C-alpha positions in Angstrom: 155.7 4.5 -5.5 157.5 2.0 -3.2 156.0 -1.5 -2.7 156.9 -3.8 0.1 155.4 -7.2 -0.4 155.6 -9.8 2.3 154.0 -12.5 0.2 153.8 -13.1 -3.6 150.9 -11.5 -5.5 149.7 -15.0 -6.6 149.7 -16.0 -2.9 147.1 -13.4 -2.0 143.8 -15.0 -0.9 140.4 -14.3 -2.3 139.7 -10.6 -2.4 136.8 -11.0 0.1 139.4 -11.8 2.8 141.4 -8.6 2.1 141.1 -5.2 3.9 143.1 -2.0 3.4 144.3 0.9 5.5 145.5 4.3 4.2 147.7 6.5 6.5 148.2 10.0 5.3 151.1 11.4 7.4 153.2 14.5 7.2 156.2 12.9 5.5 154.5 10.3 3.3 151.3 8.5 2.3 150.9 4.8 2.9 148.5 2.0 1.9 148.6 -1.4 3.5 146.7 -4.5 2.6 146.0 -7.1 5.3 144.6 -10.6 5.8 143.9 -12.8 8.8 146.8 -15.1 9.5 146.5 -18.7 10.6 145.9 -17.7 14.2 143.2 -15.2 13.2 145.3 -12.2 13.8 145.1 -9.4 11.1 148.5 -9.2 9.4 149.8 -6.7 6.8 151.0 -8.4 3.7 151.6 -5.5 1.3 152.6 -1.9 1.9 152.7 0.9 -0.7 154.4 4.3 0.0 154.1 7.6 -1.8 156.7 10.2 -0.7 154.3 13.2 -0.6 155.6 15.5 2.1 152.4 17.4 3.1 154.2 18.8 6.1 156.5 21.0 4.0 153.5 23.3 3.2 151.5 22.7 6.3 154.2 23.7 8.7 155.6 26.7 6.7 152.8 28.5 4.9 149.9 26.6 6.6 148.3 25.9 3.2 148.9 23.2 0.6 150.2 24.6 -2.7 148.5 23.6 -6.0 151.4 21.2 -6.7 151.2 19.5 -3.3 147.4 19.1 -3.8 148.1 17.5 -7.2 150.8 15.2 -5.8 148.4 14.1 -3.1 145.6 13.5 -5.6 147.8 11.5 -7.8 148.9 9.3 -4.9 145.2 8.6 -4.1 144.5 7.8 -7.8 147.3 5.2 -7.4 145.7 3.9 -4.2 142.3 3.7 -6.0 143.8 1.6 -8.8 145.4 -0.8 -6.2 142.1 -1.1 -4.3 140.3 -1.8 -7.6 143.0 -4.2 -8.8 142.5 -6.4 -5.6 138.8 -5.8 -5.5 139.0 -4.4 -2.0 135.9 -2.7 -0.7 136.7 -2.8 3.0 139.1 0.0 3.8 139.7 3.0 6.0 141.7 6.1 5.2 143.0 8.5 7.9 145.0 11.7 7.9 146.9 13.1 10.8 148.8 16.3 11.8 149.6 18.0 8.4 146.0 17.6 7.2 144.6 18.8 10.5 146.8 21.9 10.6 146.5 23.0 7.0 143.9 25.6 6.2 142.9 23.8 3.1 143.2 20.2 4.5 139.5 19.6 4.4 139.3 21.0 0.8 141.9 18.4 -0.2 139.9 15.6 1.5 136.8 16.7 -0.4 138.7 16.6 -3.7 140.1 13.2 -2.9 136.5 12.0 -2.3 135.2 13.6 -5.5 137.9 12.2 -7.7 138.6 8.8 -6.2 135.6 7.9 -4.0 137.9 7.4 -1.0 136.6 9.1 2.1 139.7 10.5 3.9 139.0 11.1 7.7 141.0 13.7 9.6 141.5 12.0 12.9 142.4 13.7 16.2 145.6 13.1 18.1 143.6 11.1 20.7 142.3 8.8 18.0 145.7 8.4 16.6 147.1 7.5 20.0 144.3 5.0 20.6 145.0 3.2 17.3 148.7 3.1 17.9 148.2 1.8 21.5 145.8 -0.8 20.1 148.5 -2.0 17.7 151.3 -2.0 20.4 149.1 -3.8 22.9 148.8 -6.7 20.5 152.5 -6.9 19.7 154.2 -6.1 23.0 153.6 -7.4 26.6 152.8 -4.2 28.6 151.5 -6.0 31.7 153.0 -5.1 35.1 154.9 -2.2 33.5 154.8 1.5 33.5 155.3 2.3 29.9 155.7 5.4 27.7 154.6 4.9 24.1 156.1 7.4 21.6 154.5 7.5 18.1 156.8 9.8 16.1 155.2 11.4 13.0 156.2 14.2 10.7 153.9 16.7 12.3 153.4 15.6 15.9 154.5 13.1 18.5 151.8 11.2 20.4 153.0 10.4 23.9 150.8 7.8 25.7 151.4 6.7 29.3 150.4 3.1 30.2 150.2 1.5 33.6 149.8 -2.3 33.5 148.9 -2.1 29.9 146.1 0.4 30.2 146.2 4.0 29.0 146.2 6.5 31.9 147.2 9.7 29.9 147.9 10.7 26.4 148.9 14.0 24.7 149.9 15.2 21.2 153.0 17.4 21.0 153.8 19.5 17.9 157.4 18.3 17.7 157.1 16.0 14.7 160.3 15.6 12.6 159.1 17.4 9.4 157.6 20.3 11.5 160.9 20.6 13.4 162.9 20.6 10.2 160.8 23.2 8.6 160.9 25.4 11.7 164.5 25.1 12.6 166.2 24.3 9.3 169.2 22.1 8.8 171.9 24.8 9.0 173.8 26.0 12.0 173.8 24.2 15.4 170.7 22.2 14.9 171.2 20.3 18.2 171.3 23.5 20.2 168.3 25.0 18.5 166.3 21.8 19.0 167.2 21.6 22.7 166.0 25.2 23.1 162.8 24.5 21.2 162.1 21.5 23.4 162.2 23.6 26.6 158.6 24.5 26.3 157.6 20.9 25.8 159.6 19.4 28.7 157.2 20.8 31.3 154.2 19.2 29.7 156.0 15.9 29.3 157.0 16.0 32.9 153.4 16.6 33.9 152.4 13.6 31.7 155.0 11.2 33.1 154.9 12.5 36.7 157.4 11.0 39.2 157.2 7.6 37.7 160.2 5.8 36.3 159.3 4.1 33.0 160.2 0.5 32.8 160.2 0.8 29.0 159.7 3.1 26.1 158.0 1.8 23.0 158.6 3.8 19.8 156.6 3.5 16.6 156.8 5.1 13.2 159.1 5.0 10.2 161.9 6.8 12.0 161.8 4.4 15.0 162.3 1.4 12.7 165.1 3.3 10.8 166.9 4.1 14.1 166.7 0.4 15.1 168.2 -0.6 11.7 171.0 2.0 11.9 171.9 1.1 15.5 172.2 -2.6 14.5 174.2 -1.6 11.4 176.5 1.0 13.0 176.7 0.1 16.7 176.2 -3.6 16.4 173.2 -3.7 18.8 171.9 -7.1 19.7 168.7 -6.4 17.7 167.2 -3.9 15.3 164.1 -3.7 17.5 165.7 -2.5 20.8 168.2 0.2 21.8 169.4 1.5 25.1 169.5 5.2 26.0 173.3 5.2 26.0 173.3 3.5 22.5 170.8 6.1 21.2 173.1 8.9 22.5 176.0 7.4 20.6 173.9 7.1 17.4 172.9 10.8 17.7 176.5 11.8 17.9 177.3 9.7 14.8 174.4 11.2 12.9 175.3 14.7 13.9 178.7 14.3 12.4 177.3 13.3 9.0 175.9 15.7 6.4 172.6 15.1 4.6 174.5 13.7 1.6 176.7 11.5 3.7 173.6 10.0 5.5 172.3 9.0 2.1 175.6 7.8 0.7 177.1 6.1 3.7 174.0 4.9 5.6 171.8 4.1 2.6 168.9 6.3 3.8 166.3 7.7 1.5 166.4 11.5 1.1 163.1 12.0 2.9 164.5 9.9 5.8 168.0 11.3 5.8 166.9 14.8 6.8 164.5 13.8 9.6 166.3 11.0 11.2 168.4 13.2 13.5 165.5 15.2 15.0 163.6 12.0 15.5 166.5 10.4 17.4 166.9 13.5 19.5 163.2 13.6 20.5 163.2 9.9 21.3 166.3 10.4 23.5 164.7 13.5 25.3 161.6 11.5 26.1 163.6 8.5 27.3 165.6 10.9 29.6 162.5 12.6 31.0 160.9 9.2 31.7 164.1 7.7 33.1 163.7 4.8 30.7 166.9 2.8 30.0 165.6 0.9 27.0 163.4 1.6 24.0 161.9 -1.1 21.8 160.6 -0.6 18.2 158.1 -3.3 17.5 156.4 -4.0 14.2 153.4 -1.8 15.3 152.1 1.3 13.7 149.1 3.5 13.1 148.3 1.6 9.9 148.4 -1.7 11.8 146.1 -0.2 14.5 143.6 0.8 11.8 143.6 -2.7 10.4 143.1 -4.3 13.8 140.3 -1.9 14.6 138.6 -2.7 11.3 138.9 -6.5 11.5 138.4 -7.1 15.2 134.9 -7.6 16.5 132.9 -4.6 17.8 132.8 -6.4 21.2 136.6 -6.7 21.3 137.2 -3.1 20.3 134.7 -1.8 22.8 136.3 -3.9 25.6 139.7 -2.3 24.8 138.1 1.2 24.7 136.3 0.6 28.0 139.5 -0.6 29.8 141.4 2.5 28.7 138.6 4.9 29.8 138.2 3.2 33.2 142.0 3.2 33.7 142.0 7.0 32.9 139.2 7.5 35.4 141.2 5.6 38.1 144.3 7.5 37.4 142.7 10.8 38.4 142.8 9.7 42.1 146.2 11.2 42.6 146.0 14.0 40.1 142.7 15.6 41.3 142.6 14.0 44.8 139.4 12.0 43.8 137.8 9.8 46.5 138.1 6.6 44.4 136.1 4.4 46.7 133.2 6.9 46.8 133.3 7.3 43.0 133.2 3.5 42.5 130.2 3.2 44.8 128.3 5.9 42.9 129.2 4.2 39.6 127.8 0.9 40.9 124.5 2.5 41.9 124.3 4.4 38.6 124.8 1.3 36.6 122.1 -0.6 38.5 119.7 2.3 37.9 120.6 2.3 34.2 120.1 -1.5 33.8 116.8 -1.4 35.7 115.4 1.6 33.8 116.0 0.2 30.2 112.3 0.2 29.4 112.4 4.0 30.0 115.2 4.8 27.6 116.7 3.7 24.3 120.3 4.1 25.6 123.0 1.6 24.5 126.2 0.1 25.9 128.3 3.1 25.0 125.9 5.4 26.8 126.2 3.1 29.8 130.0 3.5 29.7 129.7 7.3 29.7 127.5 7.1 32.8 130.0 4.8 34.5 133.0 7.1 33.7 130.9 10.2 34.7 130.1 8.7 38.1 133.7 7.8 38.8 135.1 11.3 38.0 132.2 13.6 38.8 134.1 15.3 41.7 137.3 16.2 39.8 136.1 19.8 39.6 136.6 20.2 43.4 140.4 20.2 42.7 139.8 23.6 41.0 137.2 25.0 43.4 134.4 23.4 45.5 131.9 26.1 44.5 130.7 25.3 41.0 132.7 22.1 40.9 130.2 20.6 38.4 131.2 23.2 35.8 134.9 22.8 36.5 134.6 19.1 36.1 132.9 19.5 32.7 135.7 21.8 31.6 138.4 19.4 32.7 136.8 16.6 30.8 136.4 18.8 27.7 140.1 19.4 27.5 141.3 15.9 28.6 142.6 13.5 25.9 140.2 10.6 26.2 141.1 7.6 24.1 138.1 5.7 22.7 135.6 8.5 22.7 134.7 10.5 19.6 134.1 14.3 19.8 130.4 13.9 20.2 130.7 11.4 23.0 133.3 13.5 24.8 131.0 16.5 24.6 128.1 14.4 25.9 130.3 13.1 28.8 131.3 16.7 29.8 127.6 17.8 29.8 126.6 14.8 31.7 129.0 15.8 34.5 128.0 19.4 34.2 124.4 18.6 35.2 125.2 16.3 38.1 123.8 19.0 40.4 122.3 22.5 40.5 120.6 23.8 37.4 118.9 21.8 34.6 120.0 21.6 31.0 119.0 24.7 29.0 119.4 26.0 25.5 120.8 29.1 27.1 123.9 27.1 28.0 126.1 27.2 24.8 127.7 23.7 25.1 124.3 22.0 25.7 122.6 24.0 22.9 125.3 22.8 20.5 124.3 19.1 21.0 121.9 17.4 18.7 118.4 16.8 20.0 119.1 13.1 20.6 122.3 13.9 22.5 120.4 16.5 24.6 117.9 13.8 25.6 120.7 11.5 26.5 122.2 14.2 28.8 118.8 14.6 30.5 118.3 10.9 31.1 121.9 10.0 32.0 122.3 13.0 34.3 119.0 12.1 36.0 120.4 8.6 36.8 123.7 10.2 37.9 122.0 12.6 40.2 119.9 9.8 41.8 123.0 7.6 42.3 124.9 10.5 44.0 121.8 11.2 46.2 121.6 7.5 47.3 125.1 7.8 48.8 124.6 11.2 50.3 126.5 10.5 53.5 129.2 8.5 51.7 128.6 5.6 54.1 127.7 3.0 51.3 124.5 2.1 53.1 122.6 0.9 50.1 122.9 -2.9 49.5 120.1 -3.4 46.9 118.0 -1.3 44.5 114.9 -2.3 42.7 113.2 -0.1 40.1 109.8 -1.0 38.8 107.9 1.0 36.2 104.2 1.6 35.4 102.8 4.0 32.8 102.3 6.6 35.5 105.2 6.2 37.9 108.6 4.7 38.7 108.9 3.1 42.1 112.4 2.7 43.6 112.7 0.2 46.4 115.9 0.6 48.6 117.4 -1.9 50.9 120.3 -1.2 53.2 121.7 -0.6 56.7 120.6 2.3 59.0 117.5 4.3 58.7 118.5 5.7 55.2 116.2 8.7 55.8 118.8 11.1 54.5 119.4 9.0 51.4 115.6 8.9 50.7 115.3 12.6 51.3 118.2 13.4 48.9 116.8 11.0 46.3 113.4 12.7 46.5 115.1 16.0 45.7 115.9 14.6 42.3 112.2 13.6 41.6 111.3 16.7 39.6 114.5 16.3 37.5 113.7 12.6 37.0 110.2 13.4 35.8 111.5 16.0 33.3 113.9 13.4 31.9 111.6 10.4 31.8 108.1 11.8 32.1 107.3 9.7 35.3 106.8 10.5 38.9 109.4 8.9 41.2 108.3 7.1 44.4 110.8 5.8 46.9 110.3 3.2 49.7 112.8 1.9 52.2 113.6 -1.5 53.7 116.0 -1.5 56.6 118.1 -4.6 57.0 118.9 -6.0 60.4 
């Protein structure tokens, strides 16, 4: 086990101030211990690393061998001893690509829980990207920039596109270093093989990046830090935390001319870094070239750092970050799916007023309110596919979109909420709805009823409604509307949702109008 300690053991504060994060990657397993620094920012003070390469099995046979399982269990026994030694009871353990892809990954997670009591969570590529972005956003100024974030792992590369600091797109690509090494080998013309393999990925990357020119690439992961150190050592770059595209190309040429043994002997690389450093550098360069970025920075940010921040920050701060990213994603769909952004914003405003004024009718929370807001903003994206049945197409597009900040259940709920914006009602004969829990089904009913009503209140897209007031009695809900024009069409359209509203909330809906001069 490798230990990197940023402060002396006897300088560690009381155990109650410590938290820990465990990151199980494809190339190694890491444990980090963190404290709040003087400014209140969570800071890693000790790092432990176990060189268990899960990706070797995951990306060749697709199953962890008994020996790999035992190596992983022994690493977690070590982690358990460290947690106990420091009396740390606040921690989070996550696993990424190799554990997700291996057929017995969940079995390994169960054995780890049984033997060590550590609950290892297999997180999605979207959650991985969210946590990395969370870390980067606290370490790098992303404001007023179009930025491409590249988190290089052993099994996958998470590419996240940010505009003015907010995430507008994210996607996981199976071009991690260990995966490439296992698939392509080290013999022959590796550069040519890798270039050919990346052909299929380039199209998806271009779709992600679009026609934008990136102001900056931000790279994270062990290979990113190693590339920065090598560039500083070999090329004499100004800093170990930044490299230009031209300098990276020179470094690739240098690495390509060295054998595995020479990279260890001449460059001082660990064996499990020496074999993956070249494919990492080549993938970084490819993404820089596609995004037209001239510079890449490698800050002290990571998945582990993101986990720590997520654990130690307040729920309010974390939610605020998640909301900003989801709203930025919704706004970014304007050009991709030709969404009428002003119309979507108006419907969202009406929907949120209805949500807030109907609180006594439901037990929905702030996260449900966010789902309604996003649904209102993007409910027409299905028209890009086909106008007929656009509600179903919208639900599908949401179900396959990488949405940072939503768990799988929330993503399913959002898709179903948009699915029932019009036409038929929720039904157990609909597979996706039937798969939801009973509580989630009720949320779909209630949120979609509010969404339908908000859409109806802007039927002519003229933004006539200036004020809504919803009052509730045990028998009925009365909606008072104020606005310009006669608003008869809006009232008629709203009344068409009355039966649906009654099914969702058990109350008859009455509507009265007040025309403003």
